[in-house]
N, C-alpha and C positions, 0 to 999 in steps of 0.2 A: 514520656515526659518531653520528648523532642530535643532539639538542640538549641543552645543559647546563642545569642547574637555574636558573642565572642568566638564560639566554636565555628559557627558558619563563616565568619570573616576569615578565620584561619584556614578552613577547608578550601574556600574559594579564592583566597589571595586578594581580598578586597579589604577596605577599612570598615570599621564599625560605623563610622560616620556615613559612608556610602550606603550601607544597609538601612540606616535610619532614614536617609533621604529617599530611598526607594519605597520605604513604608509610607513616608509622609506624602508622596505623590501618588500613592495607590498602585505602584508598579509591582511591588512585592510586599504584601502584608502577611506577616506570620500567621500560621493557622491556629495558634493557641497562645495562652499566657500561663505563666507559673502562678502558684498561689500568691506570690508576692507581686504579681502583675507584670513580670518581666516577659519579653518576647520569647516565644518558643517556636522553632521552625520544625516542620515535619518533612517527610521524604518528598511529598508533592511540592513543598516550597523549595526544596533543594533542586528538584527537577526544573522548576520555573526559573530559578536563579541561573542554572546552567544555560538555559535557553537565552536569558537576558544577556549573559556574558558572551555567548557565542555571537549574538547579533551586534553587541557593542564592539567586539573585536573586528567585526566586518564593517564597522563604520556607521551603523544605523543610529540616529539620534533616539533619545529615550522615548519621545512621543510616538515615533514610528514603531519602536519595539513594543510598546504597550498596545498599539492598534493591531499589530500582527498577532501577538499572543492572546489578545482578548477577542479575536475573531471567532464567533460562535461556530462557524463552519470549518475552522482549522482542524487539520488532522495531525496529531503528534508525530506520526511516522513521516508525514509529508514535510513537517518542520525539519526533522533530522535529515531527510533526504536533500532538502534545499540547502541546508547549512553545509552538508558534506560536499555538495557540488561547488558552493561558493568558496569554501575553505580549500578544497583541492585545487581549484583554479588559482587562488591567491598563493598557495604554497608553490605551485609550479612557476608562477610569475616571479615570486620573491627569490626562488632558487636561481632562475635565469638572471635576475638583477644582481644577486650577490656574486655570481660568477663573473658577470660583466664588470661590476664595480671593482672586484679584485684585479681583473685584467687592467682596468683603467688606472688603479693605484700603482700597479707594477710598471705600467707604461710611463706614468708620470715620474715615478722614482728613477727610472732609467733615462729620463729626458726625452722620451718619445711622445710626440703630440698625436692625439687621437684625430682621426679623420672625421668629417661631419657625419658620415654614415655610422661610424663607431659610437660617436657621442649620442646619436639618436637611438642606437641600439641599447645603450646603457641607461640613458635618462629619459627617453621618450620626449614629451613636450617640455620637460624641465631642462633648462640650459644653465649649468653651473658657471659657465664663463660669463653669462650676463650678470649673475650675482657678483662675481669677482670684479667685473668691470665697473659695476655700480659702486661697490665698496671702494675701489681704487679712485673713482671719480670724486667721491665724497672725502676720502681720507688719504689719498695717495701721497700727498706731500707732508704727512705727519710722521712723527717718530713712531707712533703706534703702528702705522702701516709698515714702516721699514722693519720693525721688530717682528711683526706678523710674518712678513715674507722670509725673514731670516729663520724663524722657527719652523716654517713650513718646509724650508729646504733641508732641515735636519730631521724631519719627522720620518719615523719608520712605519712600516706596514702595521706593526703591533700598536703603535701610537694611534693610527687612524682607526683601528678596530676598537681601541679603548674609548676614543672620542665618540664613536658611533654608539657603543654600548651605554656610555654615560648619558648621551643625548636622548636615546630611546627610553632609558629609565626615567629621566626627567620629564619627557613628554608624557609618559604614562601617568606619572604622579600628578602632573598639572591637569591632565584630562580628568582624573579622578576628583581632583579638587573642584573643577567646574561641575562635574556630575553631582557632587555633594551640595551644590548651590552656594559655595563659598564666594563672598564678594571680592572684587579685585583689590579693594583697599583694606582687606582683613589681614590678620596676623599670618595666616598660613600662606596666602598669596604673596605677602611681602617676603616671607622666608624663601619661597621658591624663586621669586624675582631676584633676590640677592644671590641665591645659588646660581642662577642663570648668569649673572654678572661675573661671579667668581670663576665660573667655567670659562668664560671668555678670557678673563685675566690669566688663568692658569695655562690655557692652551694656545691662545692667539696673541693678545696684546693687552696692555694696561687699559682698563675701561673704567674711567671715573664716572660718577653718577650722571654728570651732564651728558657725556657721550652715550651712556646706557639709555638715557631718556630719549636721545636723538634716534638711537637704534629702534626703540619702541615705536616712535612715530613712523619710522620708515617701514616697519612691519605692516602698518595699516595703509600708509600712503602709496606704497609701491606694490602693485598686484603680484609681482614675481615673488616678493617676500611673503605677502599675505597668503599666497597659495601653499607655501611650505607649512605654515601652522594650521591653516584650515584643513589640510589633508589629515592632520592628526586629530583635530576635533573642531567641528563647526563653531565659529565664534571665538576661537582661541586667540587669533591675532589681536583683536580689539581688547579682549580681556587681559592678555599679557601686557599690551601697551599700557593699559590703565594701572596694572599692578606695578610695572616698572616705574611709572610716573609717581605713584603713591609711595613706593619705596624710596625713590630719590628725594622726594619732598621731606620724608621723615628724617633723612640722614644729612641733608644739606643745611 
């Protein structure tokens, strides 16, 4: 009988909407149907879904994933070998980054400034000070900025780890929303845009809708901020900007 779309979604940790989208674009069409016409996935479908999710985790857009998996000359073992190499490299890099970021957090907490060499070791081409300087240039004279700085001074290592976890979870869910073809002015995008605003309010500073809309514009206008979201999912900066704008217009 195979597996229902709900069972597969639970197995794989994705949404039913995502599986429906994969079917609609021909990336993953279930091998059968029940007597009632419902999707039924077989073991081969699950193997393909695993391959899709591996490549998505590695940052490949859906059209490239389809081209890779549908290559008639592709060898399943070669797929796994390639993914293993890519994942092993990413794990090693992320482990180094996690250790370096922890060192940076401890140094900042103790009032120790990192040297340029240490900053490059931690962040590569990404310079967090540039982001902070741009934010200070735009809002340095506001009460919001003062409150943000005061909160940052009291933040513990556990707080930073929680912020990181919440941000990564939100990024994953927003990328899934985009993969499912949800429009930026839709209900789900609005809900995540509002969650994004409330995250800022909860951890950093009061962020009314006008300021949130300005932040959305900055995510697209400033390449330093754009790169942060584009690294999560191509096209995310503009999509999020539009979602933030739509959410603000709904509520103002």
